[in-house]
C-alpha positions as CSV (number, residue, x, y, z in Angstrom):
1,X,24.8,-129.9,-14.6
2,X,23.4,-126.5,-13.9
3,X,22.9,-124.3,-17.0
4,X,22.4,-120.6,-17.4
5,X,21.0,-119.8,-20.9
6,X,21.2,-116.2,-22.1
7,X,20.5,-114.2,-25.3
8,X,22.7,-111.2,-26.1
9,X,21.7,-108.9,-29.0
10,X,24.4,-106.8,-30.9
11,X,23.4,-104.7,-33.9
12,X,22.4,-107.3,-36.6
13,X,23.7,-110.5,-34.9
14,X,22.3,-112.7,-32.1
15,X,24.3,-114.8,-29.7
16,X,22.8,-117.9,-28.1
17,X,25.0,-119.1,-25.2
18,X,25.0,-121.8,-22.6
19,X,27.2,-121.4,-19.7
20,X,28.0,-124.4,-17.4
21,X,29.8,-124.8,-14.1
22,X,33.0,-126.0,-15.9
23,X,32.9,-123.0,-18.3
24,X,32.0,-125.2,-21.3
25,X,30.4,-122.8,-23.8
26,X,28.7,-123.3,-27.2
27,X,27.2,-120.4,-29.1
28,X,25.8,-119.8,-32.6
29,X,25.7,-116.9,-35.0
30,X,22.3,-116.1,-36.7
31,X,22.3,-113.7,-39.7
32,X,19.0,-112.0,-40.6
33,X,16.3,-114.1,-42.1
34,X,18.5,-116.5,-44.0
35,X,18.7,-118.7,-40.9
36,X,22.4,-119.4,-41.6
37,X,23.9,-120.6,-38.3
38,X,27.6,-120.7,-37.9
39,X,28.9,-122.5,-34.8
40,X,31.5,-120.6,-32.8
41,X,33.3,-121.7,-29.7
42,X,34.4,-120.3,-26.3
43,X,37.9,-120.8,-25.0
44,X,37.8,-121.1,-21.2
45,X,41.5,-120.9,-20.9
46,X,41.4,-117.1,-21.0
47,X,41.9,-115.4,-17.7
48,X,39.1,-112.9,-18.3
49,X,36.7,-115.5,-19.8
50,X,36.3,-113.6,-23.0
51,X,39.1,-114.8,-25.2
52,X,37.1,-116.1,-28.2
53,X,38.3,-118.8,-30.5
54,X,38.9,-117.4,-34.0
55,X,38.8,-118.7,-37.6
56,X,41.1,-117.1,-40.2
57,X,42.4,-114.6,-37.6
58,X,45.0,-113.5,-40.1
59,X,42.3,-111.7,-42.1
60,X,40.5,-110.0,-39.2
61,X,41.5,-108.1,-36.0
62,X,38.9,-107.6,-33.4
63,X,40.0,-106.5,-29.9
64,X,37.6,-107.5,-27.1
65,X,35.5,-109.4,-29.6
66,X,35.4,-112.2,-32.1
67,X,35.8,-112.2,-35.9
68,X,33.1,-114.2,-37.6
69,X,31.9,-114.6,-41.2
70,X,28.4,-113.9,-42.3
71,X,26.4,-115.9,-44.8
72,X,28.1,-113.9,-47.6
73,X,31.6,-114.7,-46.4
74,X,32.4,-111.2,-45.0
75,X,34.2,-110.8,-41.7
76,X,32.4,-109.2,-38.8
77,X,33.4,-108.2,-35.3
78,X,31.2,-109.5,-32.6
79,X,31.7,-107.6,-29.3
80,X,31.7,-109.1,-25.9
81,X,29.0,-108.1,-23.3
82,X,29.2,-104.5,-22.1
83,X,31.4,-103.6,-25.1
84,X,30.5,-101.8,-28.4
85,X,32.3,-101.3,-31.7
86,X,34.5,-98.3,-31.8
87,X,36.3,-98.1,-35.1
88,X,37.5,-101.6,-35.8
89,X,37.7,-102.8,-32.2
90,X,35.4,-103.3,-29.4
91,X,35.7,-101.0,-26.4
92,X,33.9,-101.0,-23.0
93,X,30.5,-99.4,-23.3
94,X,27.8,-99.9,-20.7
95,X,24.5,-98.0,-20.2
96,X,22.9,-100.4,-17.7
97,X,20.3,-103.1,-18.1
98,X,17.7,-100.8,-19.6
99,X,19.4,-99.7,-22.8
100,X,22.0,-100.3,-25.4
101,X,25.4,-98.6,-25.5
102,X,26.9,-97.5,-28.8
103,X,29.7,-95.2,-30.0
104,X,28.8,-92.4,-32.5
105,X,31.4,-91.4,-35.0
106,X,32.2,-87.8,-36.2
107,X,34.6,-87.1,-39.0
108,X,36.4,-83.8,-39.3
109,X,37.3,-83.3,-42.9
110,X,39.6,-80.3,-42.1
111,X,42.2,-82.4,-40.3
112,X,41.0,-85.9,-41.2
113,X,40.4,-86.8,-37.5
114,X,37.6,-89.0,-36.1
115,X,35.9,-88.5,-32.8
116,X,33.9,-91.1,-31.0
117,X,31.3,-90.4,-28.3
118,X,29.4,-92.8,-26.1
119,X,25.6,-92.8,-26.5
120,X,22.9,-94.6,-24.6
121,X,19.9,-95.8,-26.6
122,X,17.5,-96.4,-23.8
123,X,14.4,-98.5,-23.7
124,X,10.9,-96.9,-23.5
125,X,10.4,-95.3,-20.1
126,X,14.1,-94.7,-19.6
127,X,16.5,-91.9,-20.4
128,X,20.2,-91.2,-20.2
129,X,21.3,-89.9,-16.8
130,X,25.1,-89.5,-16.5
131,X,25.7,-92.4,-18.9
132,X,23.1,-94.9,-17.5
133,X,19.6,-95.6,-18.7
134,X,17.4,-94.4,-15.7
135,X,13.7,-94.5,-15.4
136,X,12.1,-91.4,-16.8
137,X,8.3,-91.3,-17.4
138,X,6.2,-88.2,-18.4
139,X,3.3,-90.1,-20.0
140,X,2.5,-91.2,-23.6
141,X,2.2,-87.6,-24.9
142,X,5.7,-86.5,-24.1
143,X,9.4,-87.0,-24.3
144,X,11.3,-87.5,-21.0
145,X,15.0,-86.4,-20.7
146,X,17.5,-85.7,-18.0
147,X,19.4,-82.4,-18.0
148,X,22.1,-82.0,-15.4
149,X,20.6,-84.8,-13.6
150,X,17.1,-83.2,-13.4
151,X,14.1,-84.8,-15.1
152,X,12.4,-82.7,-17.8
153,X,9.1,-83.4,-19.6
154,X,8.8,-82.2,-23.2
155,X,5.1,-82.4,-23.9
156,X,3.5,-82.6,-27.3
157,X,1.4,-79.7,-28.7
158,X,-1.9,-79.5,-26.8
159,X,-0.4,-81.0,-23.6
160,X,1.4,-79.5,-20.6
161,X,3.3,-80.9,-17.5
162,X,1.5,-81.3,-14.2
163,X,3.1,-83.2,-11.4
164,X,5.7,-84.8,-13.7
165,X,3.2,-86.1,-16.3
166,X,2.0,-84.5,-19.6
167,X,-1.8,-84.1,-19.7
168,X,-4.1,-82.2,-22.0
169,X,-3.8,-78.4,-21.9
170,X,-5.1,-76.4,-24.9
171,X,-5.5,-72.6,-25.3
172,X,-5.8,-72.7,-29.1
173,X,-3.3,-71.6,-31.7
174,X,-3.1,-68.1,-30.3
175,X,-1.8,-68.9,-26.8
176,X,0.5,-70.8,-24.5
177,X,-1.0,-73.3,-22.0
178,X,0.5,-74.3,-18.7
179,X,-0.5,-75.5,-15.2
180,X,0.1,-73.2,-12.2
181,X,-0.8,-74.6,-8.8
182,X,-2.7,-77.3,-10.5
183,X,-4.9,-74.9,-12.5
184,X,-4.9,-74.4,-16.3
185,X,-3.5,-71.0,-17.3
186,X,-3.5,-69.4,-20.8
187,X,-1.0,-66.8,-21.9
188,X,-2.3,-65.2,-25.1
189,X,0.0,-64.0,-27.9
190,X,0.0,-60.5,-29.4
191,X,-3.3,-59.7,-31.2
192,X,-5.1,-62.5,-29.3
193,X,-7.3,-62.3,-26.3
194,X,-8.8,-64.9,-23.9
195,X,-12.4,-65.8,-24.9
196,X,-14.0,-68.5,-22.9
197,X,-11.3,-71.1,-22.5
198,X,-9.1,-70.4,-25.5
199,X,-7.1,-67.5,-27.1
200,X,-8.8,-66.1,-30.2
201,X,-7.6,-63.4,-32.6
202,X,-8.6,-60.0,-31.5
203,X,-7.1,-56.9,-33.2
204,X,-8.6,-53.4,-33.5
205,X,-5.5,-51.8,-34.9
206,X,-3.0,-49.4,-33.3
207,X,-5.7,-46.9,-32.2
208,X,-7.8,-49.2,-30.2
209,X,-8.0,-51.9,-27.5
210,X,-9.6,-55.3,-28.3
211,X,-11.5,-57.5,-25.9
212,X,-14.3,-60.0,-25.8
213,X,-17.6,-59.3,-24.2
214,X,-20.0,-62.2,-23.9
215,X,-18.1,-63.9,-26.7
216,X,-18.4,-60.9,-29.0
217,X,-15.4,-58.9,-30.2
218,X,-15.3,-55.3,-28.8
219,X,-13.1,-52.4,-29.9
220,X,-12.5,-49.5,-27.5
221,X,-11.1,-46.8,-29.8
222,X,-9.0,-43.7,-29.1
223,X,-10.5,-40.2,-29.4
224,X,-11.1,-39.3,-33.1
225,X,-11.5,-42.9,-34.0
226,X,-14.4,-45.3,-34.2
227,X,-15.1,-49.0,-34.8
228,X,-15.5,-49.7,-38.5
229,X,-16.1,-53.4,-39.1
230,X,-14.0,-54.4,-36.1
231,X,-11.1,-52.0,-36.7
232,X,-10.5,-48.5,-35.2
233,X,-10.4,-46.0,-38.1
234,X,-10.1,-42.2,-38.1
235,X,-13.4,-40.4,-38.5
236,X,-14.2,-37.5,-40.9
237,X,-16.6,-34.6,-41.0
238,X,-16.6,-33.5,-44.7
239,X,-15.4,-34.7,-48.1
240,X,-12.5,-32.3,-48.1
241,X,-10.8,-34.4,-45.4
242,X,-10.7,-37.4,-47.7
243,X,-7.8,-37.4,-50.2
244,X,-7.7,-38.6,-53.8
245,X,-11.4,-37.7,-54.4
246,X,-12.7,-39.8,-51.5
247,X,-16.1,-39.1,-49.9
248,X,-17.0,-38.8,-46.2
249,X,-20.1,-41.0,-45.4
250,X,-22.0,-42.1,-42.4
251,X,-21.6,-45.7,-41.4
252,X,-22.8,-47.3,-38.2
253,X,-23.3,-44.0,-36.4
254,X,-19.9,-42.5,-37.4
255,X,-18.5,-40.9,-40.6
256,X,-15.6,-42.5,-42.5
257,X,-13.9,-41.8,-45.8
258,X,-14.9,-44.0,-48.7
259,X,-12.0,-44.4,-51.1
260,X,-11.8,-44.8,-54.9
261,X,-10.6,-48.2,-56.3
262,X,-6.9,-48.7,-55.6
263,X,-6.9,-46.2,-52.7
264,X,-6.7,-47.1,-49.0
265,X,-6.0,-45.4,-45.7
266,X,-8.3,-43.8,-43.1
267,X,-8.2,-40.5,-45.2
268,X,-7.7,-42.2,-48.6
269,X,-4.1,-41.1,-48.6
270,X,-2.5,-44.4,-49.7
271,X,-2.3,-45.2,-53.4
272,X,-1.8,-48.9,-53.4
273,X,0.1,-49.3,-56.7
274,X,2.5,-46.5,-55.6
275,X,3.3,-48.1,-52.3
276,X,3.4,-51.9,-52.9
277,X,2.2,-52.4,-56.4
278,X,3.2,-51.8,-60.0
279,X,4.7,-48.3,-59.5
280,X,6.4,-48.8,-56.2
281,X,9.8,-47.9,-57.7
282,X,8.5,-44.9,-59.7
283,X,9.0,-42.1,-57.2
284,X,12.6,-41.0,-57.2
285,X,14.8,-39.0,-59.6
286,X,12.3,-36.9,-61.7
287,X,9.5,-39.4,-61.2
288,X,6.4,-39.4,-59.1
289,X,3.5,-41.8,-58.7
290,X,0.1,-40.1,-58.8
291,X,-3.6,-41.1,-59.0
292,X,-5.5,-40.3,-62.2
293,X,-8.9,-39.2,-61.1
294,X,-10.5,-39.6,-64.5
295,X,-9.0,-43.1,-65.2
296,X,-9.3,-44.0,-61.5
297,X,-5.8,-45.7,-61.5
298,X,-2.3,-45.0,-60.5
299,X,0.2,-43.5,-63.0
300,X,4.0,-43.0,-63.0
301,X,4.5,-39.3,-64.0
302,X,8.0,-38.4,-65.3
303,X,9.6,-34.9,-65.7
304,X,12.6,-33.2,-67.2
305,X,14.6,-35.4,-69.6
306,X,13.1,-38.7,-68.3
307,X,10.4,-40.8,-69.8
308,X,8.3,-43.7,-68.5
309,X,9.9,-47.1,-69.0
310,X,6.9,-49.5,-69.5
311,X,9.0,-52.6,-68.8
312,X,10.4,-51.6,-65.4
313,X,7.7,-49.1,-64.5
314,X,10.1,-46.3,-63.6
315,X,11.4,-43.0,-65.1
316,X,14.6,-43.2,-67.2
317,X,16.7,-40.6,-69.0
318,X,15.5,-40.5,-72.6
319,X,16.9,-38.0,-75.1
320,X,16.8,-38.0,-78.9
321,X,18.1,-34.4,-79.3
322,X,16.2,-31.2,-80.0
323,X,14.5,-32.5,-83.1
324,X,12.7,-35.6,-81.9
325,X,10.4,-37.0,-79.2
326,X,11.9,-39.8,-77.1
327,X,9.9,-42.7,-75.5
328,X,10.2,-46.3,-74.3
329,X,8.4,-49.2,-75.9
330,X,8.7,-52.6,-74.2
331,X,11.7,-51.2,-72.4
332,X,13.5,-50.1,-75.7
333,X,14.3,-46.5,-76.4
334,X,12.4,-45.1,-79.5
335,X,12.9,-41.8,-81.3
336,X,10.1,-40.1,-83.2
337,X,11.9,-37.5,-85.3
338,X,10.5,-34.3,-86.7
339,X,10.0,-33.8,-90.4
340,X,13.4,-33.6,-92.2
341,X,15.1,-35.6,-89.5
342,X,15.8,-39.2,-88.9
343,X,17.2,-41.3,-86.0
344,X,20.8,-42.5,-86.0
345,X,22.5,-43.9,-82.9
346,X,19.7,-42.7,-80.7
347,X,19.7,-39.1,-81.9
348,X,17.5,-37.2,-84.5
349,X,19.8,-35.5,-87.1
350,X,19.1,-33.7,-90.3
351,X,17.9,-36.0,-93.1
352,X,16.1,-34.5,-96.1
353,X,15.2,-35.9,-99.4
354,X,12.8,-33.2,-100.5
355,X,9.0,-33.3,-100.3
356,X,8.8,-36.3,-102.7
357,X,10.8,-38.8,-100.6
358,X,11.3,-40.3,-97.2
359,X,14.8,-40.0,-95.6
360,X,16.3,-42.6,-93.2
361,X,19.7,-43.9,-92.1
362,X,20.8,-47.5,-92.6
363,X,23.9,-48.5,-90.8
364,X,24.7,-44.8,-90.5
365,X,24.3,-44.1,-94.2
366,X,21.6,-41.8,-95.5
367,X,19.0,-43.4,-97.8
368,X,16.2,-41.8,-99.7
369,X,13.0,-43.7,-100.5
370,X,11.5,-41.6,-103.4
371,X,7.9,-41.4,-104.6
372,X,6.8,-42.9,-107.9
373,X,8.2,-40.8,-110.8
374,X,11.1,-39.5,-108.7
375,X,14.7,-40.6,-108.3
376,X,17.4,-39.5,-105.9
377,X,19.9,-36.9,-107.3
378,X,22.5,-35.4,-105.0
379,X,20.4,-36.4,-101.9
380,X,17.1,-35.0,-103.1
381,X,14.2,-36.8,-104.8
382,X,13.8,-35.2,-108.2
383,X,11.3,-35.8,-111.0
384,X,12.6,-38.5,-113.3
385,X,10.2,-40.3,-115.8
386,X,11.1,-42.2,-118.9
387,X,7.6,-43.6,-119.5
388,X,6.3,-47.1,-119.0
389,X,9.0,-48.7,-121.2
390,X,12.1,-47.4,-119.4
391,X,13.8,-46.9,-116.1
392,X,14.9,-43.4,-115.2
393,X,18.1,-42.4,-113.3
394,X,20.7,-39.7,-112.9
395,X,24.3,-40.0,-114.0
396,X,26.6,-37.1,-113.1
397,X,23.5,-35.0,-112.5
398,X,22.1,-35.7,-116.0
399,X,18.9,-37.6,-116.5
400,X,19.3,-41.0,-118.2
401,X,16.7,-43.4,-119.6
402,X,17.4,-47.2,-119.8
403,X,14.8,-48.3,-122.3
404,X,13.4,-51.8,-122.9
405,X,14.3,-53.8,-126.1
406,X,12.7,-52.2,-129.1
407,X,12.5,-48.8,-127.5
408,X,14.9,-45.9,-127.5
409,X,15.3,-42.6,-125.6
410,X,13.4,-39.9,-127.5
411,X,13.7,-36.5,-125.8
412,X,13.5,-38.1,-122.3
413,X,10.9,-40.7,-123.0
414,X,11.3,-44.3,-124.2
415,X,9.5,-44.6,-127.5
416,X,9.2,-47.4,-130.1
417,X,11.7,-47.4,-132.9
418,X,9.0,-48.1,-135.7
419,X,5.6,-46.6,-136.4
420,X,2.6,-48.8,-137.3
421,X,1.6,-48.5,-141.0
422,X,-1.9,-49.1,-142.2
423,X,-0.9,-50.9,-145.4
424,X,-1.8,-54.3,-146.8
425,X,-0.1,-57.0,-144.9
426,X,2.3,-58.0,-147.8
427,X,3.4,-54.4,-148.3
428,X,3.9,-53.9,-144.6
429,X,6.0,-57.0,-144.4
430,X,8.1,-55.9,-147.4
431,X,8.8,-52.4,-146.0
432,X,9.6,-53.7,-142.5
433,X,12.1,-56.2,-143.9
434,X,13.8,-53.4,-145.8
435,X,13.9,-51.2,-142.8
436,X,15.4,-54.0,-140.8
437,X,18.1,-54.6,-143.4
438,X,18.9,-51.0,-143.6
439,X,19.0,-50.6,-139.8
440,X,21.4,-53.5,-139.3
């Protein structure tokens, strides 16, 4: 009995089949590496020869295919030859003998629809041409595709197409390499020029033309400009032509402006910190960025009612009234008030406690901090001293002494109630006891 043995690969399953002249068919299902083989049959009574026998068909529906269980007991749909899974069923899908046909699925969340598209996954050396894997070779350093039926070679970096094959073609990182009439041709990008067989960086600035001469960079500069270290710069005659205290000096046969630290430009006209640095936002409303010649650094200079904000490096409105000086410290407004004034709600207002005290506002309420020997009376620090043994204050404008125990107010001073007697001890004790009894 003549036998035709074939192997058909679908996704993660393998079919081994034996076809005979009387259509007897026996096939096996092999899952992964567990070598579990489940025998499945072929029913030759079908008119199309692909009506597979099923097991537990009530649990699985598989049009144009067969439901089988894997080693874990899950149902799977095995598609017939020249078919591929589309949703839950197998639909016709054929890309020829040199590739595999699949359906890709796209889900549209807006309307909940699903779109399927045929895709050919072709073998090496083949590409999709109108739905069939067709020979397409551009060499190992390329990707070959068909577009509108025409072969296209997409070469890797450092390669270019010649006669339908990608071969080495390198102009360096600064140029594009291609073959024209079989000859390598380099097209250099901006600020690059051809040097030998590759494109190298070559830039002399806006005022010059760059080229290579015997492998060396050369700058052909415009009138009034000269080559200064490979860049065309404007020349000078005297120091007066150089801004921000720059000096005009001879260098390489031409004179150029030498600039102070933080200054650039052909004529030292650019203050770096004012353009792109710390004070780039200074210039504007009542603010200007300048160069301090003595300190040799940029400064943000404010005018009018603005002051320099050291946090944001800009000029901001800062006003404490006519009796104080306003400034910013760490981005916070600060008022330094004149004598006899104190800050409240960002403004210096009258606040006097006399020349013997310091006046301030706490939560909007005036407070006097008086010197030693002085106490506040009607908002002014006045002299008020009761001696070491008492505390002085004013009550309804009158001085008052609160004396310690054993002391009493004696004409504005806290004095002891008893005088020390230089008598014998027993006599002193007797007299003191009498005084105490009389007193109490």
